[in-house]
C-alpha positions as CSV (number, residue, x, y, z in Angstrom):
1,M,18.3,-4.6,-42.8
2,I,16.8,-5.8,-39.4
3,N,16.9,-9.2,-40.4
4,L,20.8,-9.0,-41.5
5,F,21.1,-7.9,-37.4
6,K,18.8,-11.3,-36.4
7,V,20.9,-13.3,-38.6
8,K,24.3,-12.1,-37.5
9,A,23.1,-12.3,-33.5
10,K,22.4,-15.9,-34.3
11,Q,25.3,-16.7,-36.2
12,K,27.2,-15.1,-33.3
13,E,24.9,-17.4,-30.8
14,I,25.8,-20.3,-32.6
15,A,29.6,-19.9,-32.6
16,E,29.8,-19.2,-28.9
17,N,27.6,-22.1,-28.3
18,A,30.3,-24.2,-30.1
19,N,33.1,-23.2,-28.6
20,G,31.6,-24.8,-25.3
21,K,30.5,-21.9,-23.6
22,A,27.1,-21.8,-21.8
23,P,24.4,-19.7,-23.9
24,V,24.4,-15.9,-22.0
25,K,20.8,-14.9,-20.9
26,K,19.8,-11.8,-22.0
27,Q,18.8,-9.2,-19.3
28,T,15.3,-7.5,-20.4
29,A,15.6,-4.1,-20.2
30,G,13.5,-4.4,-16.5
31,E,16.2,-6.2,-15.0
32,L,18.9,-3.9,-16.2
33,R,17.3,-0.7,-14.7
34,L,16.5,-2.8,-11.8
35,H,20.1,-3.4,-11.4
36,K,20.9,-0.1,-11.5
37,D,18.5,1.0,-8.9
38,I,19.3,-1.4,-6.3
39,S,23.0,-0.5,-6.9
40,E,21.8,3.0,-6.4
41,L,20.0,2.9,-3.4
42,N,20.3,5.0,-0.5
43,L,18.0,3.5,2.3
44,P,17.6,4.7,5.8
45,K,19.2,3.0,8.4
46,T,16.4,1.1,9.7
47,C,15.8,-0.2,6.6
48,T,17.6,-3.4,4.6
49,I,17.1,-5.3,1.6
50,S,17.3,-9.7,1.1
51,F,17.2,-11.5,-1.8
52,P,15.6,-15.0,-0.4
53,N,16.4,-16.3,-4.0
54,G,19.5,-15.4,-4.1
55,K,21.2,-12.6,-5.9
56,D,20.7,-14.2,-9.5
57,D,16.9,-13.3,-9.0
58,L,17.0,-9.5,-8.9
59,M,13.2,-9.5,-10.0
60,N,12.0,-10.8,-6.4
61,F,13.5,-9.7,-3.2
62,E,12.2,-8.2,0.2
63,V,12.5,-5.0,2.2
64,T,12.6,-5.0,5.9
65,I,11.4,-1.7,7.6
66,R,12.1,-1.3,11.3
67,P,10.4,2.3,12.5
68,D,12.5,4.2,14.6
69,E,9.5,7.2,15.7
70,G,5.8,7.2,15.9
71,Y,3.2,4.5,16.2
72,Y,4.9,1.7,14.9
73,C,8.4,1.9,16.6
74,G,10.3,-0.7,17.5
75,G,8.1,-3.3,15.0
76,T,9.8,-5.0,12.2
77,F,8.0,-5.4,8.8
78,V,8.9,-7.5,5.9
79,F,7.5,-6.5,2.1
80,T,7.6,-8.7,-1.0
81,F,8.7,-6.8,-4.0
82,Q,7.9,-8.9,-7.3
83,V,9.0,-6.7,-10.4
84,S,8.1,-7.2,-13.9
85,S,10.0,-7.4,-17.2
86,I,8.5,-4.3,-18.4
87,Y,9.5,-2.1,-15.0
88,P,9.4,0.4,-14.7
89,H,6.8,1.1,-17.3
90,E,5.0,-1.0,-14.5
91,A,4.9,-0.1,-10.9
92,P,6.3,-3.4,-8.7
93,K,3.9,-5.4,-6.7
94,V,4.9,-5.0,-3.1
95,K,2.6,-6.7,-0.4
96,C,3.2,-6.5,3.4
97,K,4.0,-10.3,4.5
98,T,3.7,-9.0,8.1
99,K,0.2,-8.8,9.7
100,V,-0.1,-5.3,10.6
101,Y,-2.7,-3.1,12.2
102,H,-2.7,0.2,10.1
103,P,-4.9,2.0,7.8
104,N,-3.0,1.8,4.6
105,I,-2.5,-1.6,4.9
106,D,-5.1,-4.5,5.0
107,L,-5.0,-7.7,6.6
108,E,-4.1,-10.0,3.5
109,G,-0.9,-7.4,3.0
110,N,-1.8,-5.0,0.0
111,V,-0.6,-1.6,0.4
112,C,-2.4,1.5,-0.5
113,L,0.4,4.0,-1.6
114,N,-0.4,6.3,-4.4
115,I,3.0,5.8,-6.4
116,L,2.3,2.1,-6.5
117,R,-0.8,2.9,-8.1
118,E,-2.3,5.8,-10.1
119,D,0.7,7.9,-9.4
120,W,3.5,5.5,-10.9
121,K,5.6,7.2,-13.3
122,P,8.9,5.5,-14.8
123,V,11.0,8.0,-13.8
124,L,10.0,6.6,-10.1
125,N,12.5,4.0,-8.4
126,I,12.7,1.5,-5.6
127,N,14.5,3.7,-3.5
128,T,11.3,6.0,-3.6
129,I,8.7,3.3,-2.9
130,I,10.8,2.0,-0.1
131,Y,10.5,5.7,1.5
132,G,7.0,5.8,0.6
133,L,6.9,2.3,2.8
134,F,8.7,4.1,5.5
135,H,6.4,7.1,5.4
136,L,3.7,4.8,5.8
137,F,5.1,4.0,9.3
138,T,5.7,7.3,10.4
139,Q,2.9,9.3,8.9
140,P,-0.2,6.8,8.6
141,N,-3.0,8.3,6.6
142,Y,-6.5,7.6,7.2
143,E,-8.1,9.4,4.6
144,D,-7.2,6.8,1.8
145,P,-7.7,3.9,3.8
146,L,-7.5,0.0,2.9
147,N,-8.2,-1.0,6.6
148,H,-11.4,1.2,7.0
149,D,-11.6,0.7,11.1
150,A,-8.0,1.1,11.6
151,A,-8.7,4.2,9.9
152,A,-11.6,5.3,11.8
153,V,-10.0,5.0,15.4
154,L,-7.1,6.9,14.2
155,R,-8.9,9.7,12.6
156,D,-11.3,9.6,15.9
157,N,-9.5,8.4,18.7
158,P,-5.5,8.7,18.3
159,R,-5.1,6.9,21.5
160,M,-7.0,4.1,21.3
161,F,-5.2,3.6,18.0
162,E,-1.8,4.1,19.5
163,S,-3.2,1.2,22.0
164,N,-4.4,-1.2,19.3
165,V,-1.2,-0.8,17.2
166,R,1.3,-1.8,20.3
167,R,-1.5,-4.3,21.5
168,A,-1.1,-5.9,17.9
169,M,2.4,-5.7,17.7
170,A,3.5,-7.0,21.1
171,G,1.4,-10.5,19.6
172,G,-2.4,-9.7,20.6
173,Y,-6.2,-9.2,19.4
174,V,-7.5,-5.9,18.1
175,G,-11.3,-6.7,18.2
176,N,-11.6,-10.3,16.8
177,T,-8.2,-10.3,14.8
178,F,-5.0,-11.7,16.0
179,F,-2.0,-10.3,15.0
180,P,1.6,-12.0,15.7
181,R,4.1,-10.6,17.4
182,C,6.7,-8.3,15.1
183,M,8.5,-6.4,18.1
């Protein structure tokens, strides 16, 4: 019976191609789900989404976060999202393009957010991830760090941490590491 469906589908595709129509690219389940997620986005006013490769490439996009409170207030941080065809069964790959002094983001842009790793579940969506990223800027977490130096300073000396964040966001050195301006 399954072979019959494949034969029918092939016949339909041949007939459409014979009529001069371009073959229709079928969307994967991941693309369909991502399209739904994006159409239902309810972003904070400080977050925007863009598609650098055009709207035809939904599986790769960028999210810009501009925190309006906390240590990172006034900064602009860009994240890339790469979504696999098996989304939502696999979490998107998220990287921070902006070099930032942050306990949960390392200098290569890797992000430590539990819902992108062990706590990912298919019921979660892009909106949830964006809110999670936004939360990292309003409430950085020194208990689960990728940047251990930043985490130690935040834990032991919050005023020094704030000074380091300001220096990094203004475009300067923290220790031996230079951070480009992101304000």
